[in-house]
PQR file with spaces between the fields and no chain letter, atoms N, CA, C, O and H, PARSE charges and radii, in Angstrom:
ATOM       1  N    MET     1      -1.599  -18.971   -7.492 -0.4000 1.5000
ATOM       2  CA   MET     1      -2.965  -19.013   -8.001 -0.0000 2.0000
ATOM       3  C    MET     1      -3.539  -18.523   -6.208  0.5500 1.7000
ATOM       4  O    MET     1      -4.470  -17.743   -6.008 -0.5500 1.4000
ATOM       5  N    THR     2      -2.832  -19.110   -5.251 -0.4000 1.5000
ATOM       6  CA   THR     2      -3.784  -18.855   -3.844 -0.0000 2.0000
ATOM       7  C    THR     2      -3.873  -17.324   -3.678  0.5500 1.7000
ATOM       8  O    THR     2      -4.900  -16.727   -3.356 -0.5500 1.4000
ATOM       9  H    THR     2      -2.076  -19.743   -5.414  0.4000 1.0000
ATOM      10  N    LYS     3      -2.361  -16.612   -4.005 -0.4000 1.5000
ATOM      11  CA   LYS     3      -2.950  -15.510   -4.007 -0.0000 2.0000
ATOM      12  C    LYS     3      -3.743  -14.211   -4.869  0.5500 1.7000
ATOM      13  O    LYS     3      -4.317  -13.191   -4.486 -0.5500 1.4000
ATOM      14  H    LYS     3      -1.526  -17.098   -4.267  0.4000 1.0000
ATOM      15  N    LEU     4      -3.434  -14.865   -6.362 -0.4000 1.5000
ATOM      16  CA   LEU     4      -4.379  -14.028   -7.107 -0.0000 2.0000
ATOM      17  C    LEU     4      -5.679  -14.322   -6.669  0.5500 1.7000
ATOM      18  O    LEU     4      -6.409  -13.344   -6.827 -0.5500 1.4000
ATOM      19  H    LEU     4      -2.968  -15.693   -6.673  0.4000 1.0000
ATOM      20  N    TYR     5      -6.359  -15.472   -6.089 -0.4000 1.5000
ATOM      21  CA   TYR     5      -7.686  -16.072   -5.503 -0.0000 2.0000
ATOM      22  C    TYR     5      -7.997  -15.060   -3.918  0.5500 1.7000
ATOM      23  O    TYR     5      -9.177  -14.744   -3.767 -0.5500 1.4000
ATOM      24  H    TYR     5      -5.766  -16.267   -5.961  0.4000 1.0000
ATOM      25  N    ILE     6      -7.409  -14.777   -3.260 -0.4000 1.5000
ATOM      26  CA   ILE     6      -7.401  -13.997   -2.143 -0.0000 2.0000
ATOM      27  C    ILE     6      -7.181  -12.588   -2.988  0.5500 1.7000
ATOM      28  O    ILE     6      -7.980  -11.734   -2.603 -0.5500 1.4000
ATOM      29  H    ILE     6      -6.450  -15.033   -3.382  0.4000 1.0000
ATOM      30  N    ILE     7      -6.649  -12.311   -3.626 -0.4000 1.5000
ATOM      31  CA   ILE     7      -6.785  -10.691   -4.334 -0.0000 2.0000
ATOM      32  C    ILE     7      -8.133  -10.329   -4.621  0.5500 1.7000
ATOM      33  O    ILE     7      -8.641   -9.244   -4.340 -0.5500 1.4000
ATOM      34  H    ILE     7      -6.001  -13.004   -3.939  0.4000 1.0000
ATOM      35  N    LEU     8      -8.834  -11.533   -5.341 -0.4000 1.5000
ATOM      36  CA   LEU     8      -9.593  -11.358   -5.714 -0.0000 2.0000
ATOM      37  C    LEU     8     -11.193  -11.620   -4.859  0.5500 1.7000
ATOM      38  O    LEU     8     -12.324  -11.157   -5.005 -0.5500 1.4000
ATOM      39  H    LEU     8      -8.421  -12.414   -5.569  0.4000 1.0000
ATOM      40  N    LEU     9     -10.755  -12.305   -4.218 -0.4000 1.5000
ATOM      41  CA   LEU     9     -11.797  -12.550   -2.391 -0.0000 2.0000
ATOM      42  C    LEU     9     -11.875  -11.197   -2.513  0.5500 1.7000
ATOM      43  O    LEU     9     -12.785  -10.715   -3.187 -0.5500 1.4000
ATOM      44  H    LEU     9      -9.836  -12.681   -4.100  0.4000 1.0000
ATOM      45  N    PHE    10     -10.989  -10.434   -1.919 -0.4000 1.5000
ATOM      46  CA   PHE    10     -10.917   -8.984   -1.035 -0.0000 2.0000
ATOM      47  C    PHE    10     -11.128   -8.321   -1.864  0.5500 1.7000
ATOM      48  O    PHE    10     -10.963   -7.270   -1.244 -0.5500 1.4000
ATOM      49  H    PHE    10     -10.250  -10.826   -1.371  0.4000 1.0000
ATOM      50  N    SER    11     -11.431   -7.943   -3.050 -0.4000 1.5000
ATOM      51  CA   SER    11     -11.508   -7.184   -4.187 -0.0000 2.0000
ATOM      52  C    SER    11     -13.604   -7.277   -4.631  0.5500 1.7000
ATOM      53  O    SER    11     -14.419   -6.356   -4.587 -0.5500 1.4000
ATOM      54  H    SER    11     -11.565   -8.796   -3.554  0.4000 1.0000
ATOM      55  N    GLY    12     -13.757   -8.313   -4.897 -0.4000 1.5000
ATOM      56  CA   GLY    12     -14.677   -8.427   -4.254 -0.0000 2.0000
ATOM      57  C    GLY    12     -15.955   -8.120   -3.181  0.5500 1.7000
ATOM      58  O    GLY    12     -17.041   -7.719   -3.601 -0.5500 1.4000
ATOM      59  H    GLY    12     -13.095   -9.062   -4.933  0.4000 1.0000
ATOM      60  N    ILE    13     -15.748   -8.304   -2.061 -0.4000 1.5000
ATOM      61  CA   ILE    13     -16.100   -8.550   -1.091 -0.0000 2.0000
ATOM      62  C    ILE    13     -16.098   -6.788   -0.858  0.5500 1.7000
ATOM      63  O    ILE    13     -17.028   -6.055   -0.521 -0.5500 1.4000
ATOM      64  H    ILE    13     -14.867   -8.629   -1.719  0.4000 1.0000
ATOM      65  N    CYS    14     -14.735   -6.477   -1.167 -0.4000 1.5000
ATOM      66  CA   CYS    14     -14.419   -4.516   -1.071 -0.0000 2.0000
ATOM      67  C    CYS    14     -15.835   -3.958   -1.825  0.5500 1.7000
ATOM      68  O    CYS    14     -16.897   -3.590   -1.323 -0.5500 1.4000
ATOM      69  H    CYS    14     -13.980   -7.072   -1.441  0.4000 1.0000
ATOM      70  N    THR    15     -15.540   -4.022   -2.790 -0.4000 1.5000
ATOM      71  CA   THR    15     -16.648   -4.294   -3.803 -0.0000 2.0000
ATOM      72  C    THR    15     -18.627   -3.761   -3.063  0.5500 1.7000
ATOM      73  O    THR    15     -19.316   -2.754   -2.896 -0.5500 1.4000
ATOM      74  H    THR    15     -14.678   -4.321   -3.197  0.4000 1.0000
ATOM      75  N    ILE    16     -18.683   -5.021   -2.901 -0.4000 1.5000
ATOM      76  CA   ILE    16     -19.755   -5.576   -2.043 -0.0000 2.0000
ATOM      77  C    ILE    16     -20.289   -4.529   -0.865  0.5500 1.7000
ATOM      78  O    ILE    16     -21.259   -3.803   -0.644 -0.5500 1.4000
ATOM      79  H    ILE    16     -18.123   -5.839   -3.036  0.4000 1.0000
ATOM      80  N    THR    17     -19.591   -4.744   -0.524 -0.4000 1.5000
ATOM      81  CA   THR    17     -19.406   -3.934    1.064 -0.0000 2.0000
ATOM      82  C    THR    17     -18.837   -2.479    0.823  0.5500 1.7000
ATOM      83  O    THR    17     -19.055   -1.702    1.753 -0.5500 1.4000
ATOM      84  H    THR    17     -18.803   -5.333   -0.703  0.4000 1.0000
ATOM      85  N    GLY    18     -18.092   -1.934   -0.347 -0.4000 1.5000
ATOM      86  CA   GLY    18     -17.554   -0.623    0.032 -0.0000 2.0000
ATOM      87  C    GLY    18     -16.488   -0.259    0.595  0.5500 1.7000
ATOM      88  O    GLY    18     -16.783    0.478    1.536 -0.5500 1.4000
ATOM      89  H    GLY    18     -17.915   -2.565   -1.102  0.4000 1.0000
ATOM      90  N    CYS    19     -15.498   -0.385    0.510 -0.4000 1.5000
ATOM      91  CA   CYS    19     -14.236   -0.370    1.453 -0.0000 2.0000
ATOM      92  C    CYS    19     -14.175    0.584    1.186  0.5500 1.7000
ATOM      93  O    CYS    19     -14.589    0.978    0.096 -0.5500 1.4000
ATOM      94  H    CYS    19     -15.258   -0.983   -0.255  0.4000 1.0000
ATOM      95  N    SER    20     -13.570    1.436    2.171 -0.4000 1.5000
ATOM      96  CA   SER    20     -12.590    2.465    2.585 -0.0000 2.0000
ATOM      97  C    SER    20     -11.468    2.606    1.984  0.5500 1.7000
ATOM      98  O    SER    20     -10.745    1.610    1.983 -0.5500 1.4000
ATOM      99  H    SER    20     -13.233    1.115    3.056  0.4000 1.0000
ATOM     100  N    ASN    21     -10.871    4.086    1.162 -0.4000 1.5000
ATOM     101  CA   ASN    21      -9.708    4.072    0.532 -0.0000 2.0000
ATOM     102  C    ASN    21      -8.918    3.480    1.644  0.5500 1.7000
ATOM     103  O    ASN    21      -8.433    2.398    1.314 -0.5500 1.4000
ATOM     104  H    ASN    21     -11.459    4.895    1.163  0.4000 1.0000
ATOM     105  N    LYS    22      -8.559    3.949    3.193 -0.4000 1.5000
ATOM     106  CA   LYS    22      -8.075    2.885    3.630 -0.0000 2.0000
ATOM     107  C    LYS    22      -7.974    1.698    4.163  0.5500 1.7000
ATOM     108  O    LYS    22      -6.996    1.253    4.763 -0.5500 1.4000
ATOM     109  H    LYS    22      -8.953    4.828    3.462  0.4000 1.0000
ATOM     110  N    THR    23      -9.023    1.148    3.942 -0.4000 1.5000
ATOM     111  CA   THR    23      -9.087   -0.257    3.668 -0.0000 2.0000
ATOM     112  C    THR    23      -8.260   -1.231    2.511  0.5500 1.7000
ATOM     113  O    THR    23      -7.772   -2.341    2.721 -0.5500 1.4000
ATOM     114  H    THR    23      -9.818    1.509    3.454  0.4000 1.0000
ATOM     115  N    TRP    24      -8.260   -0.408    1.143 -0.4000 1.5000
ATOM     116  CA   TRP    24      -7.758   -0.495    0.116 -0.0000 2.0000
ATOM     117  C    TRP    24      -6.397   -0.866    0.399  0.5500 1.7000
ATOM     118  O    TRP    24      -5.822   -1.936    0.198 -0.5500 1.4000
ATOM     119  H    TRP    24      -8.656    0.494    0.972  0.4000 1.0000
ATOM     120  N    TYR    25      -5.753    0.819    1.187 -0.4000 1.5000
ATOM     121  CA   TYR    25      -4.257    1.161    1.608 -0.0000 2.0000
ATOM     122  C    TYR    25      -4.040   -0.454    2.259  0.5500 1.7000
ATOM     123  O    TYR    25      -3.211   -1.292    1.905 -0.5500 1.4000
ATOM     124  H    TYR    25      -6.220    1.688    1.351  0.4000 1.0000
ATOM     125  N    GLN    26      -4.631   -0.512    2.859 -0.4000 1.5000
ATOM     126  CA   GLN    26      -4.209   -1.083    4.399 -0.0000 2.0000
ATOM     127  C    GLN    26      -3.881   -2.250    4.051  0.5500 1.7000
ATOM     128  O    GLN    26      -2.902   -2.837    4.513 -0.5500 1.4000
ATOM     129  H    GLN    26      -5.305    0.168    3.146  0.4000 1.0000
ATOM     130  N    ILE    27      -5.027   -2.938    2.798 -0.4000 1.5000
ATOM     131  CA   ILE    27      -4.638   -4.443    1.673 -0.0000 2.0000
ATOM     132  C    ILE    27      -3.392   -4.690    1.257  0.5500 1.7000
ATOM     133  O    ILE    27      -2.746   -5.675    1.616 -0.5500 1.4000
ATOM     134  H    ILE    27      -5.822   -2.462    2.423  0.4000 1.0000
ATOM     135  N    GLY    28      -2.880   -3.581    0.274 -0.4000 1.5000
ATOM     136  CA   GLY    28      -1.882   -2.853   -0.541 -0.0000 2.0000
ATOM     137  C    GLY    28      -0.468   -3.350    0.182  0.5500 1.7000
ATOM     138  O    GLY    28       0.343   -4.154   -0.278 -0.5500 1.4000
ATOM     139  H    GLY    28      -3.405   -2.781   -0.017  0.4000 1.0000
ATOM     140  N    GLN    29      -0.408   -2.653    1.421 -0.4000 1.5000
ATOM     141  CA   GLN    29       0.925   -2.620    2.074 -0.0000 2.0000
ATOM     142  C    GLN    29       0.489   -4.007    2.612  0.5500 1.7000
ATOM     143  O    GLN    29       1.338   -4.825    2.258 -0.5500 1.4000
ATOM     144  H    GLN    29      -1.067   -2.000    1.795  0.4000 1.0000
ATOM     145  N    GLN    30      -0.255   -4.449    3.152 -0.4000 1.5000
ATOM     146  CA   GLN    30       0.037   -5.937    3.238 -0.0000 2.0000
ATOM     147  C    GLN    30       0.494   -7.190    3.120  0.5500 1.7000
ATOM     148  O    GLN    30       1.083   -8.086    3.724 -0.5500 1.4000
ATOM     149  H    GLN    30      -0.945   -3.784    3.439  0.4000 1.0000
ATOM     150  N    ASN    31      -0.170   -6.807    1.775 -0.4000 1.5000
ATOM     151  CA   ASN    31       0.894   -7.265    0.587 -0.0000 2.0000
ATOM     152  C    ASN    31       1.920   -7.101    0.155  0.5500 1.7000
ATOM     153  O    ASN    31       2.705   -8.045    0.076 -0.5500 1.4000
ATOM     154  H    ASN    31      -0.648   -6.080    1.284  0.4000 1.0000
ATOM     155  N    ARG    32       2.311   -5.619   -0.341 -0.4000 1.5000
ATOM     156  CA   ARG    32       3.452   -5.526   -0.129 -0.0000 2.0000
ATOM     157  C    ARG    32       4.281   -6.335    1.001  0.5500 1.7000
ATOM     158  O    ARG    32       4.923   -7.331    0.667 -0.5500 1.4000
ATOM     159  H    ARG    32       1.673   -4.852   -0.277  0.4000 1.0000
ATOM     160  N    ILE    33       4.256   -5.853    2.460 -0.4000 1.5000
ATOM     161  CA   ILE    33       5.204   -6.920    2.759 -0.0000 2.0000
ATOM     162  C    ILE    33       5.023   -8.048    2.893  0.5500 1.7000
ATOM     163  O    ILE    33       6.063   -8.474    3.393 -0.5500 1.4000
ATOM     164  H    ILE    33       3.735   -5.043    2.731  0.4000 1.0000
ATOM     165  N    GLN    34       4.272   -8.929    2.750 -0.4000 1.5000
ATOM     166  CA   GLN    34       4.553  -10.203    2.566 -0.0000 2.0000
ATOM     167  C    GLN    34       5.596  -10.630    1.570  0.5500 1.7000
ATOM     168  O    GLN    34       6.437  -11.527    1.637 -0.5500 1.4000
ATOM     169  H    GLN    34       3.427   -8.583    2.343  0.4000 1.0000
ATOM     170  N    GLU    35       5.294   -9.668    0.537 -0.4000 1.5000
ATOM     171  CA   GLU    35       6.531   -9.792   -0.556 -0.0000 2.0000
ATOM     172  C    GLU    35       7.817   -9.449   -0.084  0.5500 1.7000
ATOM     173  O    GLU    35       8.693  -10.301   -0.238 -0.5500 1.4000
ATOM     174  H    GLU    35       4.611   -8.940    0.483  0.4000 1.0000
ATOM     175  N    CYS    36       8.179   -8.155    0.572 -0.4000 1.5000
ATOM     176  CA   CYS    36       9.150   -8.346    1.470 -0.0000 2.0000
ATOM     177  C    CYS    36       9.611   -9.600    1.908  0.5500 1.7000
ATOM     178  O    CYS    36      10.593  -10.091    1.351 -0.5500 1.4000
ATOM     179  H    CYS    36       7.468   -7.463    0.697  0.4000 1.0000
ATOM     180  N    ARG    37       9.030  -10.205    2.852 -0.4000 1.5000
ATOM     181  CA   ARG    37       9.911  -11.372    3.524 -0.0000 2.0000
ATOM     182  C    ARG    37       9.856  -12.163    3.201  0.5500 1.7000
ATOM     183  O    ARG    37       9.684  -13.143    3.925 -0.5500 1.4000
ATOM     184  H    ARG    37       8.233   -9.807    3.305  0.4000 1.0000
ATOM     185  N    LYS    38      10.019  -12.258    1.346 -0.4000 1.5000
ATOM     186  CA   LYS    38      10.294  -13.198   -0.061 -0.0000 2.0000
ATOM     187  C    LYS    38      12.197  -13.045    0.228  0.5500 1.7000
ATOM     188  O    LYS    38      12.942  -13.958   -0.126 -0.5500 1.4000
ATOM     189  H    LYS    38      10.159  -11.462    0.757  0.4000 1.0000
ATOM     190  N    LEU    39      12.636  -11.994    0.781 -0.4000 1.5000
ATOM     191  CA   LEU    39      13.682  -11.430    0.642 -0.0000 2.0000
ATOM     192  C    LEU    39      14.330  -12.030    1.366  0.5500 1.7000
ATOM     193  O    LEU    39      13.733  -12.499    2.336 -0.5500 1.4000
ATOM     194  H    LEU    39      12.030  -11.252    1.068  0.4000 1.0000
ATOM     195  N    PRO    40      15.685  -12.274    1.260 -0.5600 1.5000
ATOM     196  CA   PRO    40      16.924  -12.362    2.582  0.2800 2.0000
ATOM     197  C    PRO    40      16.441  -11.739    4.133  0.5500 1.7000
ATOM     198  O    PRO    40      15.481  -10.973    4.215 -0.5500 1.4000
ATOM     199  N    TYR    41      16.827  -11.948    4.722 -0.4000 1.5000
ATOM     200  CA   TYR    41      16.484  -10.972    6.321 -0.0000 2.0000
ATOM     201  C    TYR    41      17.010   -9.503    5.789  0.5500 1.7000
ATOM     202  O    TYR    41      16.314   -8.522    5.528 -0.5500 1.4000
ATOM     203  H    TYR    41      17.607  -12.570    4.656  0.4000 1.0000
ATOM     204  N    GLU    42      18.193   -9.614    5.720 -0.4000 1.5000
ATOM     205  CA   GLU    42      18.711   -7.578    6.205 -0.0000 2.0000
ATOM     206  C    GLU    42      17.582   -7.044    5.064  0.5500 1.7000
ATOM     207  O    GLU    42      17.031   -5.955    5.222 -0.5500 1.4000
ATOM     208  H    GLU    42      18.759  -10.411    5.932  0.4000 1.0000
ATOM     209  N    GLN    43      17.252   -8.007    3.764 -0.4000 1.5000
ATOM     210  CA   GLN    43      16.651   -6.894    2.617 -0.0000 2.0000
ATOM     211  C    GLN    43      15.011   -7.133    3.435  0.5500 1.7000
ATOM     212  O    GLN    43      14.230   -6.184    3.517 -0.5500 1.4000
ATOM     213  H    GLN    43      17.700   -8.892    3.635  0.4000 1.0000
ATOM     214  N    ALA    44      14.826   -7.878    3.735 -0.4000 1.5000
ATOM     215  CA   ALA    44      13.305   -8.159    4.691 -0.0000 2.0000
ATOM     216  C    ALA    44      12.959   -7.425    5.159  0.5500 1.7000
ATOM     217  O    ALA    44      11.855   -6.922    4.950 -0.5500 1.4000
ATOM     218  H    ALA    44      15.460   -8.648    3.668  0.4000 1.0000
ATOM     219  N    ILE    45      13.844   -7.036    6.062 -0.4000 1.5000
ATOM     220  CA   ILE    45      13.300   -5.678    7.474 -0.0000 2.0000
ATOM     221  C    ILE    45      13.451   -4.651    6.421  0.5500 1.7000
ATOM     222  O    ILE    45      12.451   -3.948    6.275 -0.5500 1.4000
ATOM     223  H    ILE    45      14.741   -7.445    6.231  0.4000 1.0000
ATOM     224  N    GLU    46      14.434   -4.398    5.668 -0.4000 1.5000
ATOM     225  CA   GLU    46      14.730   -2.886    5.049 -0.0000 2.0000
ATOM     226  C    GLU    46      13.049   -2.998    4.032  0.5500 1.7000
ATOM     227  O    GLU    46      12.617   -1.879    4.304 -0.5500 1.4000
ATOM     228  H    GLU    46      15.246   -4.969    5.787  0.4000 1.0000
ATOM     229  N    CYS    47      12.504   -3.319    3.570 -0.4000 1.5000
ATOM     230  CA   CYS    47      11.903   -3.622    2.514 -0.0000 2.0000
ATOM     231  C    CYS    47      10.918   -3.272    3.690  0.5500 1.7000
ATOM     232  O    CYS    47       9.940   -2.579    3.410 -0.5500 1.4000
ATOM     233  H    CYS    47      12.856   -4.228    3.348  0.4000 1.0000
ATOM     234  N    GLU    48      11.012   -3.494    4.364 -0.4000 1.5000
ATOM     235  CA   GLU    48       9.213   -3.853    5.139 -0.0000 2.0000
ATOM     236  C    GLU    48       9.280   -2.482    5.751  0.5500 1.7000
ATOM     237  O    GLU    48       8.255   -1.807    5.851 -0.5500 1.4000
ATOM     238  H    GLU    48      11.806   -4.057    4.592  0.4000 1.0000
ATOM     239  N    GLN    49      10.360   -2.079    6.134 -0.4000 1.5000
ATOM     240  CA   GLN    49      10.230   -0.566    6.734 -0.0000 2.0000
ATOM     241  C    GLN    49      10.207    0.512    5.696  0.5500 1.7000
ATOM     242  O    GLN    49      10.875    1.531    5.866 -0.5500 1.4000
ATOM     243  H    GLN    49      11.192   -2.627    6.053  0.4000 1.0000
ATOM     244  N    ASP    50       9.220    0.280    4.264 -0.4000 1.5000
ATOM     245  CA   ASP    50       9.337    1.282    3.180 -0.0000 2.0000
ATOM     246  C    ASP    50       7.828    1.286    3.651  0.5500 1.7000
ATOM     247  O    ASP    50       7.087    2.268    3.615 -0.5500 1.4000
ATOM     248  H    ASP    50       8.676   -0.548    4.125  0.4000 1.0000
ATOM     249  N    TYR    51       7.600    0.406    3.962 -0.4000 1.5000
ATOM     250  CA   TYR    51       5.549    0.009    4.131 -0.0000 2.0000
ATOM     251  C    TYR    51       4.901    0.006    5.155  0.5500 1.7000
ATOM     252  O    TYR    51       3.770   -0.477    5.205 -0.5500 1.4000
ATOM     253  H    TYR    51       8.203   -0.392    3.991  0.4000 1.0000
ATOM     254  N    LYS    52       5.577    0.615    6.289 -0.4000 1.5000
ATOM     255  CA   LYS    52       5.135    0.506    7.680 -0.0000 2.0000
ATOM     256  C    LYS    52       4.314    1.737    7.955  0.5500 1.7000
ATOM     257  O    LYS    52       3.547    1.686    8.917 -0.5500 1.4000
ATOM     258  H    LYS    52       6.496    1.007    6.248  0.4000 1.0000
ATOM     259  N    LYS    53       4.391    3.155    7.027 -0.4000 1.5000
ATOM     260  CA   LYS    53       4.061    4.168    7.130 -0.0000 2.0000
ATOM     261  C    LYS    53       1.993    3.614    7.321  0.5500 1.7000
ATOM     262  O    LYS    53       1.373    2.852    6.579 -0.5500 1.4000
ATOM     263  H    LYS    53       5.013    3.196    6.246  0.4000 1.0000
ATOM     264  N    SER    54       1.522    4.295    8.449 -0.4000 1.5000
ATOM     265  CA   SER    54       0.313    4.350    8.912 -0.0000 2.0000
ATOM     266  C    SER    54      -0.644    5.090    7.614  0.5500 1.7000
ATOM     267  O    SER    54       0.202    5.525    6.832 -0.5500 1.4000
ATOM     268  H    SER    54       2.026    4.914    9.052  0.4000 1.0000
ATOM     269  N    TYR    55      -1.661    5.325    7.212 -0.4000 1.5000
ATOM     270  CA   TYR    55      -3.159    5.613    6.189 -0.0000 2.0000
ATOM     271  C    TYR    55      -2.793    7.072    6.427  0.5500 1.7000
ATOM     272  O    TYR    55      -2.329    7.779    5.532 -0.5500 1.4000
ATOM     273  H    TYR    55      -2.349    4.972    7.847  0.4000 1.0000
ATOM     274  N    LYS    56      -3.070    7.591    7.950 -0.4000 1.5000
ATOM     275  CA   LYS    56      -2.973    9.049    8.679 -0.0000 2.0000
ATOM     276  C    LYS    56      -1.210   10.195    7.491  0.5500 1.7000
ATOM     277  O    LYS    56      -0.910   11.254    6.939 -0.5500 1.4000
ATOM     278  H    LYS    56      -3.447    7.017    8.677  0.4000 1.0000
ATOM     279  N    GLU    57      -0.664    8.638    7.899 -0.4000 1.5000
ATOM     280  CA   GLU    57       0.942    9.807    7.185 -0.0000 2.0000
ATOM     281  C    GLU    57       0.823    9.949    6.002  0.5500 1.7000
ATOM     282  O    GLU    57       1.015   11.051    5.488 -0.5500 1.4000
ATOM     283  H    GLU    57      -0.907    7.778    8.347  0.4000 1.0000
ATOM     284  N    TYR    58       0.375    8.544    5.073 -0.4000 1.5000
ATOM     285  CA   TYR    58       0.076    8.563    3.436 -0.0000 2.0000
ATOM     286  C    TYR    58      -0.736    9.787    3.197  0.5500 1.7000
ATOM     287  O    TYR    58      -0.291   10.580    2.367 -0.5500 1.4000
ATOM     288  H    TYR    58       0.220    7.649    5.491  0.4000 1.0000
ATOM     289  N    LYS    59      -1.842   10.059    3.788 -0.4000 1.5000
ATOM     290  CA   LYS    59      -2.781   10.986    3.254 -0.0000 2.0000
ATOM     291  C    LYS    59      -2.302   12.291    3.354  0.5500 1.7000
ATOM     292  O    LYS    59      -2.540   13.165    2.521 -0.5500 1.4000
ATOM     293  H    LYS    59      -2.203    9.414    4.462  0.4000 1.0000
ATOM     294  N    GLU    60      -1.629   12.438    4.362 -0.4000 1.5000
ATOM     295  CA   GLU    60      -0.087   13.714    4.607 -0.0000 2.0000
ATOM     296  C    GLU    60       0.632   14.008    4.087  0.5500 1.7000
ATOM     297  O    GLU    60       1.180   15.110    4.084 -0.5500 1.4000
ATOM     298  H    GLU    60      -1.436   11.728    5.039  0.4000 1.0000
ATOM     299  N    GLU    61       0.865   12.993    3.421 -0.4000 1.5000
ATOM     300  CA   GLU    61       1.922   13.123    2.818 -0.0000 2.0000
ATOM     301  C    GLU    61       1.463   13.124    0.673  0.5500 1.7000
ATOM     302  O    GLU    61       2.056   13.607   -0.292 -0.5500 1.4000
ATOM     303  H    GLU    61       0.420   12.098    3.424  0.4000 1.0000
ATOM     304  N    ARG    62       0.757   12.688    0.751 -0.4000 1.5000
ATOM     305  CA   ARG    62      -0.009   12.713   -0.598 -0.0000 2.0000
ATOM     306  C    ARG    62      -0.603   14.442   -0.055  0.5500 1.7000
ATOM     307  O    ARG    62      -0.068   14.795   -1.106 -0.5500 1.4000
ATOM     308  H    ARG    62       0.276   12.296    1.535  0.4000 1.0000
ATOM     309  N    LYS    63      -0.977   15.317    0.352 -0.4000 1.5000
ATOM     310  CA   LYS    63      -2.207   15.842    0.136 -0.0000 2.0000
ATOM     311  C    LYS    63      -1.238   16.778   -0.141  0.5500 1.7000
ATOM     312  O    LYS    63      -1.545   17.536   -1.061 -0.5500 1.4000
ATOM     313  H    LYS    63      -1.411   15.030    1.206  0.4000 1.0000
ATOM     314  N    GLN    64       0.442   17.064    0.653 -0.4000 1.5000
ATOM     315  CA   GLN    64       1.273   17.788    0.557 -0.0000 2.0000
ATOM     316  C    GLN    64       1.647   17.883   -0.495  0.5500 1.7000
ATOM     317  O    GLN    64       1.962   19.036   -0.792 -0.5500 1.4000
ATOM     318  H    GLN    64       0.691   16.448    1.401  0.4000 1.0000
ATOM     319  N    ILE    65       1.821   16.834   -1.587 -0.4000 1.5000
ATOM     320  CA   ILE    65       2.268   16.818   -2.787 -0.0000 2.0000
ATOM     321  C    ILE    65       1.136   17.255   -3.953  0.5500 1.7000
ATOM     322  O    ILE    65       1.371   17.642   -5.098 -0.5500 1.4000
ATOM     323  H    ILE    65       1.565   15.898   -1.346  0.4000 1.0000
ATOM     324  N    ILE    66       0.092   17.107   -3.427 -0.4000 1.5000
ATOM     325  CA   ILE    66      -0.883   17.322   -4.703 -0.0000 2.0000
ATOM     326  C    ILE    66      -1.276   18.847   -4.589  0.5500 1.7000
ATOM     327  O    ILE    66      -1.994   19.183   -5.531 -0.5500 1.4000
ATOM     328  H    ILE    66      -0.099   16.793   -2.497  0.4000 1.0000
ATOM     329  N    ASN    67      -0.955   20.036   -3.542 -0.4000 1.5000
ATOM     330  CA   ASN    67      -1.089   20.890   -3.287 -0.0000 2.0000
ATOM     331  C    ASN    67       0.541   21.773   -3.169  0.5500 1.7000
ATOM     332  O    ASN    67       0.867   22.883   -2.746 -0.5500 1.4000
ATOM     333  H    ASN    67      -0.372   19.763   -2.777  0.4000 1.0000
ATOM     334  N    SER    68       1.209   20.737   -3.718 -0.4000 1.5000
ATOM     335  CA   SER    68       2.669   21.522   -3.862 -0.0000 2.0000
ATOM     336  C    SER    68       2.289   22.452   -5.342  0.5500 1.7000
ATOM     337  O    SER    68       1.148   22.602   -5.777 -0.5500 1.4000
ATOM     338  H    SER    68       0.945   19.836   -4.061  0.4000 1.0000
ATOM     339  N    PRO    69       3.473   22.977   -5.922 -0.5600 1.5000
ATOM     340  CA   PRO    69       2.712   23.550   -7.149  0.2800 2.0000
ATOM     341  C    PRO    69       4.183   22.708   -8.243  0.5500 1.7000
ATOM     342  O    PRO    69       5.289   22.305   -7.886 -0.5500 1.4000
ATOM     343  N    PRO    70       3.559   22.726   -9.525 -0.5600 1.5000
ATOM     344  CA   PRO    70       3.854   21.755   -9.930  0.2800 2.0000
ATOM     345  C    PRO    70       5.687   22.470  -10.552  0.5500 1.7000
ATOM     346  O    PRO    70       5.848   23.690  -10.593 -0.5500 1.4000
ATOM     347  N    THR    71       6.647   21.665  -10.892 -0.4000 1.5000
ATOM     348  CA   THR    71       8.154   21.846  -10.938 -0.0000 2.0000
ATOM     349  C    THR    71       8.364   21.970  -12.445  0.5500 1.7000
ATOM     350  O    THR    71       7.909   21.124  -13.213 -0.5500 1.4000
ATOM     351  H    THR    71       6.516   20.674  -10.860  0.4000 1.0000
ATOM     352  N    LYS    72       8.950   22.866  -12.797 -0.4000 1.5000
ATOM     353  CA   LYS    72       9.534   23.748  -14.127 -0.0000 2.0000
ATOM     354  C    LYS    72      10.128   22.571  -14.718  0.5500 1.7000
ATOM     355  O    LYS    72      10.827   21.940  -13.925 -0.5500 1.4000
ATOM     356  H    LYS    72       9.320   23.554  -12.173  0.4000 1.0000
ATOM     357  N    LYS    73      10.037   22.029  -16.050 -0.4000 1.5000
ATOM     358  CA   LYS    73      10.697   20.785  -16.881 -0.0000 2.0000
ATOM     359  C    LYS    73      11.029   21.900  -17.607  0.5500 1.7000
ATOM     360  O    LYS    73      10.499   22.994  -17.804 -0.5500 1.4000
ATOM     361  H    LYS    73       9.469   22.542  -16.694  0.4000 1.0000
ATOM     362  N    GLU    74      12.532   21.088  -18.126 -0.4000 1.5000
ATOM     363  CA   GLU    74      13.374   22.514  -18.761 -0.0000 2.0000
ATOM     364  C    GLU    74      13.540   21.000  -20.018  0.5500 1.7000
ATOM     365  O    GLU    74      14.166   21.137  -21.070 -0.5500 1.4000
ATOM     366  H    GLU    74      12.962   20.200  -17.966  0.4000 1.0000
């Protein structure tokens, strides 16, 4: 219940104040990292590494994916 309350609180604040995409990305990343920390130590470390990407890196990768030609489905 507390987690849901925090998410709703951040959502409300961001809606009112106009949070940037970067802020939403960072909130999502922190939320995912908190979930990783519930795992056993070795798995948590590996899981956290998946979410350590900066917003700048994320944007660049996203841009490359969007600009790449679609692949043919057979």
